[in-house]
C-alpha positions in Angstrom: -17.3 23.0 -9.3 -17.1 20.2 -6.8 -17.4 21.5 -3.2 -15.8 18.3 -1.8 -12.2 19.2 -0.9 -10.7 15.7 -1.3 -10.0 16.0 -5.1 -7.2 17.8 -6.9 -6.4 18.4 -10.6 -3.8 16.0 -11.9 -2.7 13.9 -14.9 -4.7 10.7 -15.2 -1.9 8.9 -17.0 0.9 10.1 -14.7 0.4 7.8 -11.7 2.4 8.3 -8.5 5.5 6.2 -8.1 5.3 6.1 -4.3 2.7 6.3 -1.6 3.5 7.5 1.9 0.9 7.0 4.6 1.5 8.5 8.0 -1.1 7.7 10.7 -1.0 10.1 13.7 -2.8 8.8 16.8 -4.2 11.0 19.5 -5.5 14.0 17.5 -8.6 14.6 15.4 -7.1 17.1 13.0 -3.7 18.4 12.0 -3.3 21.8 10.1 -1.1 20.4 7.4 -1.0 21.8 3.9 -2.9 20.1 1.1 -6.3 18.7 0.6 -8.1 17.5 3.7 -11.4 15.7 4.3 -13.0 13.6 7.1 -12.8 9.8 7.0 -15.8 8.0 8.5 -16.7 4.4 9.2 -13.1 3.1 8.5 -11.2 0.7 10.7 -7.8 2.1 11.8 -5.0 1.3 11.8 -5.1 0.6 8.1 -3.8 -2.8 7.0 -1.7 -2.6 3.8 -0.4 -6.2 4.0 -2.2 -7.2 0.8 -0.8 -4.3 -1.0 2.7 -5.0 0.2 2.4 -8.7 -0.8 1.1 -7.7 -4.2 4.1 -5.4 -4.8 6.5 -8.0 -3.6 5.0 -10.6 -5.9 4.8 -8.5 -9.0 8.1 -6.8 -8.6 10.2 -9.4 -6.9 13.1 -9.1 -9.3 13.3 -5.3 -8.9 13.9 -3.0 -5.9 10.5 -1.8 -4.6 10.6 -0.1 -1.2 7.9 -1.6 1.1 8.3 -0.2 4.6 5.7 -0.5 7.3 6.8 0.9 10.6 5.3 1.5 14.1 8.1 2.8 16.3 6.1 2.9 19.5 5.2 -0.8 19.0 8.8 -1.7 18.2 7.9 -3.4 14.9 9.1 -2.9 11.4 8.1 -4.9 8.3 10.1 -4.8 5.1 10.0 -7.0 1.9 12.1 -7.0 -1.2 15.7 -6.4 -2.2 15.6 -2.7 -1.1 15.3 -3.6 2.6 19.1 -3.7 2.8 19.1 0.1 2.7 16.8 0.4 5.7 18.0 -2.6 7.8 20.0 -0.3 10.0 17.0 1.9 10.7 16.5 2.4 14.5 13.2 1.0 15.5 13.4 -0.3 19.1 13.1 2.1 22.0 16.7 1.4 23.0 18.0 2.1 19.5 16.0 5.2 19.2 17.1 6.6 22.5 20.7 6.1 21.6 20.1 7.6 18.2 18.6 10.8 19.6 21.7 11.5 21.6 24.0 11.3 18.6 25.5 14.4 17.0 23.4 14.0 13.8 20.1 13.7 15.6 17.2 16.1 15.3 17.7 17.3 18.9 20.6 19.5 17.6 18.3 21.4 15.3 14.8 21.0 16.7 13.3 23.6 19.0 12.0 21.6 22.0 10.3 24.6 23.8 8.5 23.0 26.8 9.5 19.4 25.9 12.3 17.8 27.9 15.1 15.5 27.0 14.9 13.7 30.3 11.3 12.6 30.1 10.6 9.2 28.5 7.3 10.3 27.0 8.9 13.3 25.3 11.7 11.1 24.0 9.2 8.6 22.6 7.6 11.5 20.7 10.9 12.8 19.5 12.1 9.3 18.5 9.2 9.0 16.0 10.2 12.3 14.4 13.8 10.9 14.3 12.5 7.9 12.3 10.9 10.2 9.7 14.2 12.1 9.4 16.2 8.9 9.0 13.9 7.5 6.3 14.2 10.6 4.2 18.0 10.7 4.9 18.6 7.1 3.9 16.5 7.5 0.7 18.4 10.7 -0.2 21.7 8.6 -0.1 20.2 5.9 -2.3 18.2 7.9 -4.8 18.3 5.0 -7.3 15.4 3.5 -5.3 13.3 6.5 -6.1 14.3 6.5 -9.8 13.4 2.9 -10.7 10.2 1.7 -12.2 8.9 -0.3 -9.3 6.3 1.3 -6.9 7.2 2.1 -3.4 5.0 2.0 -0.3 5.6 3.6 3.1 3.2 3.1 6.1 4.1 4.8 9.3 2.2 5.0 12.6 2.9 7.7 15.1 1.5 7.6 18.6 3.9 9.8 20.6 1.5 12.8 20.5 -1.2 10.7 22.2 1.2 9.7 25.0 2.1 13.4 25.6 -1.6 14.2 25.8 -2.1 11.4 28.4 0.9 12.5 30.4 0.4 16.3 30.4 -3.1 16.8 29.2 -4.4 18.1 25.9 -4.6 21.7 27.3 -1.0 21.7 28.4 1.8 23.7 26.8 3.7 20.5 26.1 0.9 19.1 24.0 0.6 22.4 22.1 4.3 22.5 21.4 4.4 18.9 20.4 1.5 19.4 18.0 3.3 22.3 16.3 6.6 20.4 16.2 4.8 17.4 14.7 3.1 19.5 12.0 6.4 21.2 11.0 8.2 17.8 10.9 5.5 16.2 8.9 5.5 19.1 6.4 9.2 18.9 6.1 9.1 15.1 5.7 6.4 15.4 3.0 8.4 18.0 1.1 11.5 15.8 1.2 9.8 12.7 0.0 8.0 14.6 -2.7 11.2 16.1 -4.0 13.1 12.8 -3.8 10.5 11.3 -6.2 10.5 14.3 -8.5 7.0 15.3 -7.6 5.8 11.8 -8.5 4.6 10.7 -5.0 1.5 11.0 -2.8 2.0 11.8 0.9 -1.1 11.1 3.1 -1.5 12.1 6.7 -4.4 10.5 8.7 -5.2 12.0 12.1 -7.2 9.6 14.3 -8.2 10.1 17.9 -7.8 6.4 18.8 -7.5 3.1 17.1 -10.6 0.9 17.0 -8.9 -2.3 16.1 -6.1 -4.1 17.9 -2.5 -3.8 16.6 -0.7 -6.8 15.4 3.0 -7.2 16.1 5.4 -8.0 13.2 9.0 -8.6 12.9 11.8 -7.6 10.5 11.6 -9.9 7.5 12.9 -10.0 3.9 10.5 -12.7 2.9 7.0 -12.4 1.7 4.5 -12.5 4.6 2.1 -15.4 4.5 -1.6 -14.4 4.5 -3.8 -16.2 7.0 -6.9 -17.8 5.6 -10.0 -16.3 7.3 -13.1 -18.4 7.7 -16.1 -17.2 5.7 -19.2 -17.7 7.8 -21.5 -15.9 5.3 -20.8 -18.2 2.3 -19.7 -15.3 0.1 -18.3 -15.7 -3.4 -14.6 -15.6 -3.8 -13.1 -12.3 -5.0 -12.3 -12.1 -8.7 -8.7 -11.6 -9.8 -7.3 -9.7 -12.7 -7.6 -12.6 -15.1 -11.3 -13.1 -14.7 -12.3 -10.9 -17.6 -9.8 -12.6 -19.9 -10.9 -16.1 -19.0 -14.6 -15.1 -19.2 -14.2 -13.8 -22.7 -12.3 -16.9 -23.9 -14.9 -19.3 -22.5 -17.8 -17.2 -23.8 -16.7 -16.8 -27.4 -15.5 -20.4 -27.6 -18.9 -21.6 -26.5 -20.7 -19.3 -29.0 -18.3 -20.5 -31.8 -18.9 -24.2 -30.9 -22.7 -23.6 -30.7 -22.7 -22.0 -34.2 -20.5 -24.7 -35.6 -22.9 -27.4 -34.3 -25.9 -25.5 -35.8 -24.3 -25.2 -39.2 -23.2 -28.8 -39.3 -26.6 -30.0 -38.2 -28.3 -27.9 -40.9 -26.1 -29.2 -43.7 -26.5 -32.8 -42.6 -30.3 -32.4 -42.5 -30.5 -31.0 -46.0 -27.9 -33.3 -47.5 -28.7 -35.5 -50.5 -27.3 -39.0 -49.8 -27.0 -39.9 -53.4 -24.9 -36.9 -54.5 -23.4 -35.3 -51.4 -22.2 -38.4 -49.6 -19.2 -40.4 -50.9 -20.4 -43.4 -49.0 -23.7 -43.8 -50.8 -22.1 -42.8 -54.1 -19.5 -45.6 -53.9 -22.2 -48.0 -52.8 -24.3 -47.2 -55.8 -21.4 -47.7 -58.2 -20.5 -51.0 -56.7 -24.1 -52.2 -57.1 -24.2 -51.2 -60.7 -21.0 -53.0 -61.4 -22.2 -56.2 -59.9 
């Protein structure tokens, strides 16, 4: 009977095959289905570069999907062989604007209500929803990426709702309609991703009022991103890797074995009878007797 609502019952040995993290900027809370809990004292936006590099290194010969995207910042970051599927994904503002006015865009099926197609702020918000739709659509056409044994990582940042709040005000009808459209779109996107992975995926939505750390621009790349070495002014120990326990046990038991061997050899040498136990003294005595 745990009162904290952040845990759910699941199989410990059935780990998720994909993680989808959607960060929504400009709102404190979104009424989406699932478990929800507050996050405190955490720097946002979240940096998943180390996770992306680890996946690319461990599964470089397979097809892991590693997609980090911030449409409003016009940046996309992909690694691995699976990026060929998403290389035609619209990410720049010009690409997204032309994508919205195509026949297969979400404008043909999405109720805009008080939002307008002629306003740049509204189009920015709708373009982010178009990106969510395109990601699920591309993955549905390449289902083999969701069926392989390599883990997949999606990290998406949405800031269109914040721009609508700045433009119209958080008490405006446009902001309320945009919030409802965003909740419905996120729920649909989560259901599609969950079904594409056969229920073996975790979809996380983080609502944050504002970012407290600066964004870093990235470019489209198929190569592994190089990590910058940060100076350590506090003289802290280096972080242990996965091989530390193995190396520690090898060195420990080898030292114990060598110490025991030295003790046993020293004890036997101390209690040795030179006349009977040593072949050197035995040969010397025989040679003396013969002379």
